[in-house]
Each structure stands twice: as structure tokens, then as C-alpha cells.
N, C-alpha and C positions, 0 to 999 in steps of 0.2 A: 763720754753723753755724747757730745757732739761727732767726735770721731765717729762713734758707733752710726750713724746717722750717715752723715757723711761716704762710709763705705757701704751702706745698706741702698740709697741712694744711684750708686756707682754701679754695685751689682749687678739692680735692677733693668737699669737702664742699659747694659751691656748683655743680658740677654734676652730684652724685648728683641737684638737686631737680631733681625735676620739675612742670610747671601741669598738672595733669587736672583743677582745680575742675568747669571747663564737662563731664566726659564723662559726669558724674551724671542731671540734668535739662538740656535744653540752654533749655528754654523754664519757664515760670512760672503753667501754665497749670492748672486743677484737677483737667483730666480728657483724659484722648484719648477722639478720634475713632476709631469703629470703621471698618473698611470689610469690609464682610460684607452681601453682597446677599440671603442668605436670614433676617438678621437684620431690614436694611433690610423686609421683605415680611410678617417676623411677631412682631418685637417689639414690644409691650405700644404702645397707644396712645387713653389716656383722652387726655381733651379737656384737651389744654394751650393759652392763648391767649401770642402769641410777639409779647412787647413791639414790642422794636426788635433787632437784630442787627447790631454792631458788630465788627472787625479789630485789632488791638494786636499788632505785631510776627507773632507766630503764634498764639495766642492768636483764634477768635470768641467774639466776649463776648456772649451770649443773656443775655438779659431778659424772660423771663417770667412768667405767671403761671398759678394752678389753685384751686379750693378744694379746700380741708381742712380740719386744725385748724393744724398749723403748718409740715410741709411737712418733718418731720426722718427720715418715714419715707416718704419718695415715691422711687424707682427712675427717674433718667434716664441717656439716652444718644443722644448724637452720633450718629447711622450716616448711613453715604455706606452709596451705591447700588452698590457698585462700577464703575458704568460712565459712561463718559467720552464726552459728544458733543464729536462735530469741528466746530468751529465754529469764529469768529473773536470771541473769547474761548473756548477749552473751554472747558463748563460739565460740572455738574457736581450729581445728585441729595445733597438731604441731609433728615432729614427727625430732628427732636427726639422721641424714644420718651418717656415716659411709664410711668410703673403709681406705680395712686395708690389708696389703697386707705381712705384718712383717709372718716368719714362727718360731718364737721363741713358747716357752713354757709358757711364766713372766704374767701375769699379773698384768697388771700395770694402772694408776691410774691417772687420770687427771681432773682437773679443770676449767673451759672458759665460762666467760662471755658472751652473748650475748645480742646487745641494740634491744630491743621489742620495741621500737616507733613507731615505721611503724606497730604497730600490735592496737594500737588503734581506736575503732570506738566511736560514737556515747553514749554520757552520758559520765560515771567515769572510768567503772569496764568492766573487757572481762577478762573473766573462760580460762586458758588453759590445754587444754589437750594433756598430753604427752605420742603420742600414740600408742610408741614402751618403752611403762614402764607402769608403776602405777597412775603416775604420774600425778595428775593437783593444778593447783595453782589459787591465782586472782588476776588478774593484774590492780592496783584501781594507778589513776592516776588526 
């Protein structure tokens, strides 16, 4: 009788466990991509040089630089225009918005990851055009 009670308690304990570890943040990106036509048009556009872009999982890794003191006060956003251009593959336009009020002459380089999972469209790929650079990258999912 004691063994049955122990087995029953173990069974209830196992069944009451749940796996919700992946619910909070499905990616390990630094920031989320903003999808907003008015922000795309009106967000700050201080001078920024995009050195490279690459995709790892659902993150767009952007290596960029701008003049400044240390880059700690920069406000950055990756913004999508909300438009999907029907081509093969479909295309979306994005721009890296930088608000930079630092007045130093140093050139600072940084690398940030942006979650691009919200840019997925029908099918399994979309071409991402970074409009304030000459960079284009194919996002396959």
C-alpha cells in the first residue's frame, strides 16, 4: 500500500510539471524590429555607416559605425516600411535609424542583433533591403 501511494505521488508530481521555458523570449536578439510606416519615414536619420549584415536564426546582426564619444547615448531602431513587394522572393525595405547627439570626433563601431521573426511573410523566404546602405540579405525561415 505504501509503494502504491509513493508511485501515485511521483506520478502526480511529474504530470503537474510543464515546459514553458521557451515562451518568454523565443530569440536571443538584442532588440525587436519595428514595423511602422510612419516611423520608417520620420525616425531620426543621423549619419551611420553599415559595415555588414548577416542573419543567424531569427536575428539580423548589424555591424555599424558612427562618429561619437563612446556610443552609449545612441538611440537605434531597425524599422520596416510595412510594405511587402511582390516579387520572387518577396522583398521588404528596412532602415537603421540612429539618433546621435554625441559631438566627439571618434568613430565608434558596434554590432547589434535585431529580432526579424515579425518580418516573415507567406512562403519561406523574404529579401531584406537595408535602404540606408547597399546591403541586401535573404531571410530564410
